[in-house]
N, C-alpha and C positions, 0 to 999 in steps of 0.2 A: 504493500500500500504506500502510495506517495505521501511524503510529509506535507502538511499544510504549510503554506508560505506566508510569512508575516514581514511586512515592511515596518521597521522601527525607526522613527525620526526623532532623535534626541541629541541636543547639543552639549549636555553634561557628559563628558567622556566617561567618568567613573560609573555613573548611573546607567549610561547606555550599555556598558559592558556587563553590568550586573543583570539588567533586564534581559539582554541577549543570551547570557549564560543560563539564566533561569528558564527561559523559553526553550532553548536548545536542549537542555537536560530533560525537558518534558516532551520531547519528540517533535518540536517545530523547527522548520528551517527559517532562520531569521537573517534579514539583510539590515544592517545598521547604517543609517545616513546621519551626517553631522549637522545639517541645516536644511531649511526648506527647499532651497534650490537643488541641492544634491538629492533630497528625497523625491522631488519631482522627476529628476533624471532617472533615478532608480525605478520609479513607478512606470516610466515609459519603456524600460528595457525588460521588465519581467511581469509576470502575472501573479497577483497576490490574493490571498484569501482574507486578509485583514491588514489594516494600516493603523499603527499605534503612533500618535503624533503629539509631540510636546507643543504647548501653546507658545511659550516665549522662546523664540529662536532668532538668530541673526539672518540677514539677507531676505528671508521670507518667513513670516511667522506661521504658526500652525493653522490659524483660520484661513489665511491666504492660500496655503498649501491645500487645505481641504476643499476650498472653492475650485481650485485648479483640477484636483483629482475628480471632483464631482462632474466637471465639464467633460472630462474624458470618459469616465466610467462611474456612473452613479450607483451601481449595484455593489461596489466594494464596501464592506463594513468599515466604519471609522470610529476610533476611540481616541479621545483627547486625554493627554497626561499633563497635569499642571500642579504647580506648588501653590497656586492661588485657589481660594474657595469662594470666589465672588459669584453671587447669583447672576449678575449680568453676563459673566463669561459663560456660565453653564447654559443660559438661555440662548446666547449667540451660537454656541456649539451645537445645541440641539436643533436650532433653526437651520443650521448648515447641513443637517442630516446625520449628525453623530449618533452612533448606536449606544455610546456610553461616555461617561466623563469621570475619570479616576483622579482623585486628588493625592498628590505625593506629600509625605511618605505613605505607602500602602502595605498592607499585609500580603505576603507572598502567596499564601494559600487562597485568600479571597481573590487576589488578582488573577491567578490561574483559573479559578472557577468562572470568573466573569469572562475571561478570554475564551474559554471552552464553550460557554453558553452562547456567546456571540457567533463563534464559528459554526456552531451547530445549527443556528437559525439563519446563517448567512446565505445569500443567494448569488454568490459569485459564479459567473459563467465559466465552468471548468474547461470547456473545449474552445474557448474564444480564439486561441492561437490557430485553430484549424478552420476558422470561419472564412467563407468566400464572400466577396462583394460583387454585385452586378453594377457595372457603370455603363449604362447604355448597352452597346454591343460588346463591351469588354467584360472579362471576368478577372478579378484580382484576388490572388491567394497570398496573404501576408506571410504565412509559414514557409512558403517556398520562394517568396519574392517574385513570383511570376505574374505578369500582366499579359493576358491572352485575348486574341480576337480571331475567330475562325481557326485557322491552322498556324497562326503566327503567335509565337510565344516570346516575350521579352523578359529577360531577367533583370530586375532593378537592383540598384545598390541598397544597402541597409537603410541609409538615410532617405533615399527616394521612396522606399517601401514604407518607412515609418511615417513620412509626410503624407503619402497617398492614403494610408490607413486612417490617419486623423481626419483627413478631408472626407473620406467615406463615412466615418462614424458621425460626422456633422453635416452630412449631405443636406443641402438646402438651407443651412444655417451659417452664420458668420463664425469662422474660426479665427480667434484673435492672434495677432502676430506674436505677442508676448508668450502666450501659451505654447505656440509652436516652437519658438526659439528656446524656451526653457526646457521643454520636454525632450526635444531632439538634440539640441546642441548644449544644453546646460548653461546657457548664457543668453542675454538679450542685448548684447552690445551692437553698435553700429555695423561692425564688420560681419557679425552673424546675420544681421538683417539683410545685408547685401547678398550673402551666400544663400539665404533662404529664397530670395527673389530669383536667383539662378536656378535653384531646384524647382521652383514653381514653373519657370519657363520650360524646363526639361519635361515636366509632367504634361504641360499643355501640348508639347510636341508629340509625346507618346500617345496622347488621346485624340490627336487631330483628325484621324480618319472617321470619327463619328461627330458630325456637325451639331448633333443635339446636346453634346457635352461641352461645358465651359467651366473654367476656373476663373471666377471674377475677382478682381482686386478691389476691395472696399477701402478707398484711400484713407490712410492713417489708422485703420482699424485692423484689417485682416483680409481673409480670403473666403470665398464661398464656392463649393462645388455644386453645379446645377445641371439638371437635365431638362431639356425642353420637350 
């Protein structure tokens, strides 16, 4: 049986290792990220059954990270970890779709029971990596990086595939530039933005044989994959 996968995002190095070891010793596979931006990058590279997110972090706080994760995959259970016990924070976390809110310090046995309960009722899509997307006359399979039309198969690069997958998951909706740059490149600098534009141009070229498909640039905001 495959181990359930947990993304732990905690900027306190010692506490991060303690929680990671506790979960690992109890049969979970844990990836530890040090801040919100790194956590978002990890999230894009793997499939997780649960995200444990510290609220107060540098670069991108836990609430911002949760919002980004929800935009990409709203079915992944979220649990906030915080040293604060403020009612306003709990309300904000729950409004963001959090499944639980655990205040530090916490009892290890209770923590494990709550993690187990959330995972048991979680509805993460286990076979998401094998999913195929229909884009007009094209079929895109992220797990193989293959974009096909009739008998023509094109193998995309990993970044091209990751970008097209995000566009497919948000088909008909605006995909924000900041989300794309942080998820795929782990950075939202000017140079990453220019690189992203190059990748969008490539994808438009790959999909050009179906005139009903377009990737529209929403100036200053992001992109939208559309079918007419």
